[in-house]
TORKOL-4160 file (C-alpha; in steps of 0.2 Angstrom, whole numbers, padded with zeros to 4 digits, m for minus):
207
<pt num="1" X="0450" Y="0669" Z="m1478"/>
<pt num="2" X="0441" Y="0668" Z="m1495"/>
<pt num="3" X="0453" Y="0676" Z="m1507"/>
<pt num="4" X="0448" Y="0685" Z="m1523"/>
<pt num="5" X="0457" Y="0671" Z="m1532"/>
<pt num="6" X="0444" Y="0659" Z="m1526"/>
<pt num="7" X="0430" Y="0670" Z="m1532"/>
<pt num="8" X="0439" Y="0671" Z="m1549"/>
<pt num="9" X="0440" Y="0652" Z="m1550"/>
<pt num="10" X="0422" Y="0648" Z="m1547"/>
<pt num="11" X="0416" Y="0662" Z="m1559"/>
<pt num="12" X="0428" Y="0663" Z="m1574"/>
<pt num="13" X="0419" Y="0659" Z="m1589"/>
<pt num="14" X="0406" Y="0647" Z="m1580"/>
<pt num="15" X="0391" Y="0651" Z="m1570"/>
<pt num="16" X="0395" Y="0646" Z="m1552"/>
<pt num="17" X="0384" Y="0634" Z="m1543"/>
<pt num="18" X="0374" Y="0642" Z="m1529"/>
<pt num="19" X="0381" Y="0637" Z="m1512"/>
<pt num="20" X="0363" Y="0632" Z="m1506"/>
<pt num="21" X="0347" Y="0625" Z="m1515"/>
<pt num="22" X="0337" Y="0637" Z="m1525"/>
<pt num="23" X="0323" Y="0637" Z="m1511"/>
<pt num="24" X="0335" Y="0639" Z="m1497"/>
<pt num="25" X="0333" Y="0658" Z="m1495"/>
<pt num="26" X="0314" Y="0658" Z="m1494"/>
<pt num="27" X="0303" Y="0666" Z="m1488"/>
<pt num="28" X="0315" Y="0682" Z="m1490"/>
<pt num="29" X="0321" Y="0678" Z="m1507"/>
<pt num="30" X="0309" Y="0666" Z="m1517"/>
<pt num="31" X="0315" Y="0651" Z="m1528"/>
<pt num="32" X="0307" Y="0661" Z="m1542"/>
<pt num="33" X="0318" Y="0676" Z="m1539"/>
<pt num="34" X="0333" Y="0665" Z="m1538"/>
<pt num="35" X="0330" Y="0656" Z="m1554"/>
<pt num="36" X="0328" Y="0672" Z="m1563"/>
<pt num="37" X="0342" Y="0681" Z="m1555"/>
<pt num="38" X="0355" Y="0667" Z="m1555"/>
<pt num="39" X="0349" Y="0656" Z="m1569"/>
<pt num="40" X="0346" Y="0671" Z="m1581"/>
<pt num="41" X="0354" Y="0687" Z="m1575"/>
<pt num="42" X="0370" Y="0680" Z="m1569"/>
<pt num="43" X="0371" Y="0667" Z="m1583"/>
<pt num="44" X="0369" Y="0681" Z="m1595"/>
<pt num="45" X="0384" Y="0691" Z="m1589"/>
<pt num="46" X="0395" Y="0675" Z="m1590"/>
<pt num="47" X="0389" Y="0671" Z="m1607"/>
<pt num="48" X="0391" Y="0689" Z="m1613"/>
<pt num="49" X="0409" Y="0689" Z="m1606"/>
<pt num="50" X="0413" Y="0674" Z="m1615"/>
<pt num="51" X="0407" Y="0681" Z="m1631"/>
<pt num="52" X="0416" Y="0698" Z="m1629"/>
<pt num="53" X="0432" Y="0690" Z="m1623"/>
<pt num="54" X="0434" Y="0677" Z="m1637"/>
<pt num="55" X="0449" Y="0680" Z="m1648"/>
<pt num="56" X="0454" Y="0695" Z="m1638"/>
<pt num="57" X="0468" Y="0698" Z="m1626"/>
<pt num="58" X="0455" Y="0695" Z="m1612"/>
<pt num="59" X="0452" Y="0677" Z="m1617"/>
<pt num="60" X="0455" Y="0666" Z="m1602"/>
<pt num="61" X="0460" Y="0680" Z="m1591"/>
<pt num="62" X="0454" Y="0679" Z="m1573"/>
<pt num="63" X="0440" Y="0691" Z="m1569"/>
<pt num="64" X="0450" Y="0701" Z="m1556"/>
<pt num="65" X="0463" Y="0705" Z="m1570"/>
<pt num="66" X="0449" Y="0709" Z="m1583"/>
<pt num="67" X="0441" Y="0721" Z="m1570"/>
<pt num="68" X="0457" Y="0730" Z="m1566"/>
<pt num="69" X="0462" Y="0732" Z="m1585"/>
<pt num="70" X="0445" Y="0738" Z="m1591"/>
<pt num="71" X="0438" Y="0749" Z="m1576"/>
<pt num="72" X="0435" Y="0767" Z="m1581"/>
<pt num="73" X="0440" Y="0764" Z="m1599"/>
<pt num="74" X="0425" Y="0768" Z="m1610"/>
<pt num="75" X="0432" Y="0758" Z="m1625"/>
<pt num="76" X="0431" Y="0742" Z="m1614"/>
<pt num="77" X="0415" Y="0747" Z="m1605"/>
<pt num="78" X="0405" Y="0732" Z="m1611"/>
<pt num="79" X="0418" Y="0719" Z="m1606"/>
<pt num="80" X="0420" Y="0728" Z="m1589"/>
<pt num="81" X="0402" Y="0727" Z="m1586"/>
<pt num="82" X="0400" Y="0709" Z="m1589"/>
<pt num="83" X="0416" Y="0704" Z="m1580"/>
<pt num="84" X="0412" Y="0715" Z="m1565"/>
<pt num="85" X="0394" Y="0709" Z="m1564"/>
<pt num="86" X="0400" Y="0691" Z="m1565"/>
<pt num="87" X="0411" Y="0694" Z="m1550"/>
<pt num="88" X="0399" Y="0704" Z="m1540"/>
<pt num="89" X="0385" Y="0691" Z="m1542"/>
<pt num="90" X="0397" Y="0677" Z="m1537"/>
<pt num="91" X="0402" Y="0687" Z="m1521"/>
<pt num="92" X="0383" Y="0691" Z="m1518"/>
<pt num="93" X="0378" Y="0673" Z="m1517"/>
<pt num="94" X="0392" Y="0670" Z="m1505"/>
<pt num="95" X="0386" Y="0684" Z="m1494"/>
<pt num="96" X="0370" Y="0676" Z="m1491"/>
<pt num="97" X="0366" Y="0659" Z="m1482"/>
<pt num="98" X="0350" Y="0651" Z="m1475"/>
<pt num="99" X="0348" Y="0655" Z="m1456"/>
<pt num="100" X="0360" Y="0669" Z="m1457"/>
<pt num="101" X="0358" Y="0687" Z="m1451"/>
<pt num="102" X="0358" Y="0693" Z="m1434"/>
<pt num="103" X="0375" Y="0700" Z="m1428"/>
<pt num="104" X="0393" Y="0695" Z="m1431"/>
<pt num="105" X="0405" Y="0690" Z="m1417"/>
<pt num="106" X="0423" Y="0690" Z="m1413"/>
<pt num="107" X="0435" Y="0700" Z="m1423"/>
<pt num="108" X="0422" Y="0706" Z="m1436"/>
<pt num="109" X="0411" Y="0713" Z="m1423"/>
<pt num="110" X="0426" Y="0722" Z="m1414"/>
<pt num="111" X="0431" Y="0730" Z="m1431"/>
<pt num="112" X="0413" Y="0736" Z="m1434"/>
<pt num="113" X="0412" Y="0744" Z="m1417"/>
<pt num="114" X="0429" Y="0752" Z="m1419"/>
<pt num="115" X="0424" Y="0759" Z="m1436"/>
<pt num="116" X="0406" Y="0764" Z="m1434"/>
<pt num="117" X="0404" Y="0766" Z="m1415"/>
<pt num="118" X="0391" Y="0752" Z="m1413"/>
<pt num="119" X="0383" Y="0738" Z="m1423"/>
<pt num="120" X="0367" Y="0747" Z="m1423"/>
<pt num="121" X="0375" Y="0763" Z="m1431"/>
<pt num="122" X="0383" Y="0752" Z="m1444"/>
<pt num="123" X="0367" Y="0744" Z="m1448"/>
<pt num="124" X="0358" Y="0760" Z="m1449"/>
<pt num="125" X="0371" Y="0767" Z="m1461"/>
<pt num="126" X="0371" Y="0751" Z="m1472"/>
<pt num="127" X="0352" Y="0752" Z="m1474"/>
<pt num="128" X="0352" Y="0770" Z="m1478"/>
<pt num="129" X="0365" Y="0768" Z="m1491"/>
<pt num="130" X="0356" Y="0754" Z="m1499"/>
<pt num="131" X="0339" Y="0763" Z="m1500"/>
<pt num="132" X="0347" Y="0779" Z="m1506"/>
<pt num="133" X="0357" Y="0771" Z="m1520"/>
<pt num="134" X="0348" Y="0779" Z="m1535"/>
<pt num="135" X="0344" Y="0766" Z="m1548"/>
<pt num="136" X="0353" Y="0750" Z="m1550"/>
<pt num="137" X="0368" Y="0746" Z="m1539"/>
<pt num="138" X="0376" Y="0737" Z="m1524"/>
<pt num="139" X="0379" Y="0741" Z="m1506"/>
<pt num="140" X="0395" Y="0734" Z="m1498"/>
<pt num="141" X="0404" Y="0732" Z="m1481"/>
<pt num="142" X="0422" Y="0735" Z="m1487"/>
<pt num="143" X="0439" Y="0737" Z="m1479"/>
<pt num="144" X="0453" Y="0749" Z="m1482"/>
<pt num="145" X="0468" Y="0756" Z="m1473"/>
<pt num="146" X="0457" Y="0767" Z="m1463"/>
<pt num="147" X="0445" Y="0753" Z="m1457"/>
<pt num="148" X="0428" Y="0746" Z="m1462"/>
<pt num="149" X="0416" Y="0757" Z="m1472"/>
<pt num="150" X="0399" Y="0756" Z="m1480"/>
<pt num="151" X="0401" Y="0759" Z="m1499"/>
<pt num="152" X="0387" Y="0760" Z="m1512"/>
<pt num="153" X="0391" Y="0758" Z="m1530"/>
<pt num="154" X="0381" Y="0760" Z="m1546"/>
<pt num="155" X="0378" Y="0747" Z="m1560"/>
<pt num="156" X="0393" Y="0735" Z="m1561"/>
<pt num="157" X="0405" Y="0745" Z="m1550"/>
<pt num="158" X="0412" Y="0738" Z="m1534"/>
<pt num="159" X="0425" Y="0742" Z="m1520"/>
<pt num="160" X="0438" Y="0733" Z="m1530"/>
<pt num="161" X="0440" Y="0747" Z="m1542"/>
<pt num="162" X="0442" Y="0759" Z="m1527"/>
<pt num="163" X="0456" Y="0749" Z="m1520"/>
<pt num="164" X="0446" Y="0742" Z="m1506"/>
<pt num="165" X="0443" Y="0724" Z="m1500"/>
<pt num="166" X="0424" Y="0719" Z="m1501"/>
<pt num="167" X="0418" Y="0709" Z="m1486"/>
<pt num="168" X="0400" Y="0707" Z="m1491"/>
<pt num="169" X="0387" Y="0714" Z="m1502"/>
<pt num="170" X="0368" Y="0716" Z="m1505"/>
<pt num="171" X="0362" Y="0717" Z="m1523"/>
<pt num="172" X="0350" Y="0732" Z="m1524"/>
<pt num="173" X="0346" Y="0730" Z="m1543"/>
<pt num="174" X="0327" Y="0728" Z="m1544"/>
<pt num="175" X="0329" Y="0711" Z="m1551"/>
<pt num="176" X="0336" Y="0705" Z="m1534"/>
<pt num="177" X="0319" Y="0709" Z="m1525"/>
<pt num="178" X="0305" Y="0715" Z="m1536"/>
<pt num="179" X="0296" Y="0698" Z="m1539"/>
<pt num="180" X="0295" Y="0696" Z="m1520"/>
<pt num="181" X="0292" Y="0714" Z="m1513"/>
<pt num="182" X="0290" Y="0725" Z="m1528"/>
<pt num="183" X="0297" Y="0742" Z="m1525"/>
<pt num="184" X="0300" Y="0740" Z="m1506"/>
<pt num="185" X="0319" Y="0739" Z="m1506"/>
<pt num="186" X="0321" Y="0744" Z="m1488"/>
<pt num="187" X="0310" Y="0729" Z="m1483"/>
<pt num="188" X="0321" Y="0717" Z="m1494"/>
<pt num="189" X="0337" Y="0724" Z="m1486"/>
<pt num="190" X="0331" Y="0723" Z="m1468"/>
<pt num="191" X="0325" Y="0705" Z="m1471"/>
<pt num="192" X="0342" Y="0700" Z="m1478"/>
<pt num="193" X="0351" Y="0708" Z="m1463"/>
<pt num="194" X="0339" Y="0699" Z="m1451"/>
<pt num="195" X="0339" Y="0682" Z="m1459"/>
<pt num="196" X="0352" Y="0679" Z="m1473"/>
<pt num="197" X="0367" Y="0689" Z="m1472"/>
<pt num="198" X="0383" Y="0678" Z="m1470"/>
<pt num="199" X="0394" Y="0685" Z="m1457"/>
<pt num="200" X="0405" Y="0670" Z="m1457"/>
<pt num="201" X="0409" Y="0674" Z="m1475"/>
<pt num="202" X="0412" Y="0693" Z="m1471"/>
<pt num="203" X="0424" Y="0688" Z="m1457"/>
<pt num="204" X="0434" Y="0676" Z="m1468"/>
<pt num="205" X="0437" Y="0691" Z="m1480"/>
<pt num="206" X="0445" Y="0702" Z="m1467"/>
<pt num="207" X="0463" Y="0707" Z="m1471"/>
């Protein structure tokens, strides 16, 4: 299982290396998009977090702790946004892999079928949530005591602040896909599910 602590370790105060080459997700996600998204957007959240946390009680604190301490607190909104977006992006890169996609197997497939009725029903709900998310945000497969759920969150939010365990995510901020498919978000989401989603990573995150 890939623990939240692992994500903290690779993300805290440093831009994590991609788990694949910059061109490995082509043609679905271009190298140009990866360079902007990882090298500028993700790096920007890390740099901003370092700046905001310096000489505060949050300096050197793991991302998970910062997120827990700052969520839903207006006076800490800026540091929450940077910390949560740093964590979300590290999780997103792990949710993708070259030659991924298709359907999961084993325990994960069984849990999906138990929670949604069928894989096709799950996929339909995930795509609908991703395309219906107004403005910037994320779509997630997450787990709680009731089973697996599709969750959409706005801006920097994630299932973590809802007390749920994220299994995988797709970034639906425009910068994740606009250079490649412009405003065709549904095309991007479907292509990710068909070709890139990392079911092995999701299975490792099952509680």
